[in-house]
C-alpha positions as CSV (number, residue, x, y, z in Angstrom):
1,M,57.9,-17.5,-9.9
2,D,57.2,-14.5,-12.0
3,A,60.0,-11.9,-12.4
4,I,60.4,-9.2,-9.8
5,T,60.2,-5.7,-11.1
6,F,61.0,-2.4,-9.4
7,R,59.5,1.0,-9.9
8,K,59.1,4.4,-8.1
9,Y,56.5,4.5,-5.3
10,Q,53.3,6.3,-6.2
11,M,50.7,7.7,-3.8
12,K,48.1,5.3,-5.2
13,D,50.2,2.5,-3.7
14,L,49.5,3.7,-0.1
15,A,46.5,1.5,0.6
16,Y,48.2,-1.7,-0.5
17,C,51.5,-1.0,1.3
18,A,49.6,-0.1,4.5
19,K,47.7,-3.4,4.3
20,F,50.8,-5.7,4.4
21,A,52.8,-3.3,6.6
22,A,49.9,-3.6,9.1
23,Q,50.6,-7.3,9.2
24,A,54.3,-6.6,10.1
25,W,53.3,-4.1,12.9
26,S,50.1,-5.8,14.1
27,M,51.0,-4.9,17.7
28,L,49.7,-1.3,16.9
29,S,46.2,-2.7,17.4
30,N,46.9,-2.5,21.2
31,V,46.7,1.3,21.1
32,L,43.5,1.5,19.0
33,L,39.9,1.7,20.2
34,T,38.7,0.1,17.0
35,N,40.2,-2.2,14.3
36,D,41.7,0.7,12.3
37,I,45.3,-0.5,12.0
38,N,45.3,-0.1,8.2
39,K,44.4,3.5,8.7
40,L,47.1,4.1,11.2
41,M,49.7,2.4,9.0
42,R,48.7,4.9,6.2
43,A,49.8,7.7,8.5
44,Y,53.1,5.8,9.3
45,I,53.9,5.3,5.7
46,K,53.1,8.9,4.8
47,L,55.6,10.0,7.6
48,G,58.2,7.8,6.1
49,Y,57.5,9.0,2.6
50,Y,57.8,12.7,3.6
51,G,61.1,12.0,5.4
52,A,62.7,10.2,2.5
53,T,64.2,11.1,-0.9
54,W,64.3,7.7,-2.5
55,H,61.1,5.6,-2.8
56,Q,60.8,2.3,-4.5
57,V,58.5,-0.7,-4.6
58,A,59.1,-4.3,-5.6
59,T,56.3,-5.9,-7.6
60,I,55.5,-9.5,-8.9
61,S,52.8,-9.7,-11.6
62,G,51.8,-6.1,-10.9
63,E,51.3,-6.8,-7.2
64,I,53.4,-4.8,-4.7
65,V,55.3,-7.1,-2.5
66,G,57.8,-4.8,-0.8
67,F,58.9,-1.2,-0.5
68,L,61.9,0.8,0.7
69,F,62.1,4.5,1.5
70,G,65.6,5.9,2.0
71,R,67.0,9.3,2.6
72,I,70.2,10.7,1.0
73,E,71.3,14.0,2.5
74,K,72.8,15.2,-0.7
75,D,69.3,15.1,-2.2
76,V,67.7,17.2,0.7
77,S,67.1,20.9,-0.2
78,L,65.9,23.6,2.1
79,L,62.5,23.5,0.4
80,K,62.3,19.7,0.9
81,T,63.1,20.1,4.6
82,I,60.4,22.7,5.0
83,T,57.7,20.9,3.0
84,S,58.4,17.5,4.6
85,S,58.3,19.0,8.1
86,L,55.0,20.7,7.5
87,S,53.5,17.6,5.8
88,S,54.6,15.4,8.7
89,L,53.2,17.8,11.3
90,F,49.9,17.8,9.4
91,V,49.8,14.0,9.5
92,L,50.6,13.9,13.2
93,L,47.8,16.4,13.8
94,K,45.3,14.2,11.9
95,V,46.5,11.2,14.0
96,L,45.8,13.2,17.1
97,L,42.3,14.0,15.8
98,G,41.5,10.4,15.1
99,R,41.5,10.7,11.3
100,Y,43.8,7.6,11.0
101,G,41.9,5.6,13.5
102,R,40.7,6.2,17.1
103,L,43.5,5.9,19.5
104,K,43.0,5.0,23.2
105,Q,45.5,7.8,24.4
106,P,46.3,9.9,21.3
107,V,48.3,12.5,23.1
108,L,50.4,9.9,24.9
109,F,50.8,8.0,21.6
110,I,52.2,11.1,19.8
111,K,54.4,11.9,22.8
112,K,56.0,8.4,22.9
113,Y,56.5,8.5,19.1
114,L,58.4,11.8,19.2
115,E,60.4,10.6,22.2
116,T,61.6,7.6,20.3
117,E,62.4,9.8,17.2
118,S,64.5,11.9,19.6
119,L,66.2,8.8,21.1
120,V,67.1,7.5,17.6
121,Q,68.8,10.8,16.7
122,A,70.6,11.0,20.1
123,N,71.9,7.4,19.6
124,S,72.9,7.8,16.0
125,P,76.3,8.8,14.6
126,K,76.6,11.5,11.9
127,T,75.7,9.8,8.6
128,D,74.8,11.0,5.1
129,A,72.0,8.5,4.4
130,E,69.3,6.6,6.2
131,I,66.9,3.7,5.7
132,V,63.7,5.4,6.6
133,L,61.0,2.7,6.1
134,F,61.3,-0.9,4.8
135,A,58.8,-3.7,4.5
136,V,58.2,-6.9,2.6
137,S,54.9,-8.7,2.4
138,S,54.9,-11.6,4.8
139,K,53.8,-14.2,2.1
140,H,56.8,-13.1,0.0
141,Q,59.5,-13.1,2.6
142,G,62.5,-15.4,2.1
143,M,62.5,-14.9,-1.6
144,G,65.3,-12.3,-1.8
145,L,63.0,-9.3,-2.2
146,G,64.4,-7.4,0.8
147,R,67.9,-8.1,-0.3
148,A,67.2,-6.9,-3.8
149,L,65.5,-3.7,-2.6
150,M,68.4,-3.0,-0.2
151,H,71.0,-3.6,-3.0
152,R,69.2,-1.0,-5.2
153,F,69.3,1.6,-2.4
154,L,72.9,0.8,-1.6
155,T,73.9,1.1,-5.2
156,T,72.3,4.5,-5.5
157,A,74.0,5.7,-2.3
158,R,77.4,4.4,-3.5
159,K,77.0,6.3,-6.8
160,L,76.3,9.5,-4.8
161,Q,79.5,8.9,-2.7
162,V,77.6,8.2,0.5
163,R,79.9,7.0,3.3
164,K,77.6,5.9,6.0
165,I,74.0,4.8,6.2
166,K,72.0,4.4,9.4
167,V,68.8,2.4,10.1
168,Y,66.7,2.2,13.2
169,T,65.2,-1.2,14.0
170,D,63.9,-3.3,16.9
171,P,63.3,-6.9,18.1
172,L,59.9,-6.9,16.4
173,S,61.6,-6.5,13.0
174,N,64.0,-8.8,11.3
175,W,67.1,-6.9,12.6
176,K,69.4,-9.8,11.8
177,F,68.7,-9.0,8.1
178,Y,70.8,-5.8,8.5
179,E,73.7,-7.8,9.9
180,I,73.5,-10.2,7.0
181,M,73.6,-7.2,4.7
182,G,76.7,-5.8,6.3
183,F,75.3,-3.3,8.8
184,Q,76.9,-3.1,12.2
185,K,75.1,-2.4,15.5
186,H,76.0,1.1,16.7
187,A,73.7,1.5,19.8
188,S,70.8,0.1,21.7
189,F,68.4,1.8,23.9
190,T,64.9,1.6,25.5
191,D,62.4,2.4,22.9
192,T,59.6,4.3,24.7
193,F,57.2,4.1,21.7
194,N,57.4,0.3,21.3
195,S,57.4,-0.1,25.1
196,H,54.1,1.9,25.2
197,I,52.6,-0.3,22.4
198,E,53.7,-3.6,23.8
199,R,53.1,-2.6,27.4
200,K,56.6,-3.9,28.4
201,N,60.1,-2.7,28.0
202,S,61.3,-2.9,24.5
203,E,64.7,-2.1,22.9
204,G,65.6,-0.1,19.9
205,Y,68.7,-0.6,17.8
206,V,70.7,1.7,15.5
207,Y,72.7,0.0,12.8
208,V,75.2,1.6,10.5
209,Y,76.5,0.6,7.0
210,H,80.0,1.7,6.1
211,F,81.1,1.9,2.5
């Protein structure tokens, strides 16, 4: 296997990251009128990007095989808060208008998304960092890529004297990975967004890493 390299995420990476992220969250096709899941994932990745302060991708032979967006509160300025909030609202508006794929019930989709965002906050302890968005290409899983990306973020957080990191995950994701990495489950709740997408009750989990 060729060597794994890491670099900062660039906006030109969006299309490729959306492609393999769509494989991980394929259930989103349930809420679309047409097969536009890659478009919808572009919006999801943009929201994660705007909410994060640390953005890195893993590559093999120049091909992106994983990415991690993290947020460290010490790096968040007032300007960053304002610009990221406005950018996120603009993306959500475009989702509502169908610019990222035609949704069956766009208003309900946005409502459930915001409900879950609120539930995550309500079920989270006070932390000074967060794993915002994290994915590894399905054909490259089991090769230590996720562990390597996570170690890079944890190392950065440790250098900045972060004490606690939170992450939201769910049964559709590899939540056991976080336990292997030393995260501890803090809370579980009914995830209204995933329940809407899967058309059945689905749980959400908040995990916390303590330094």
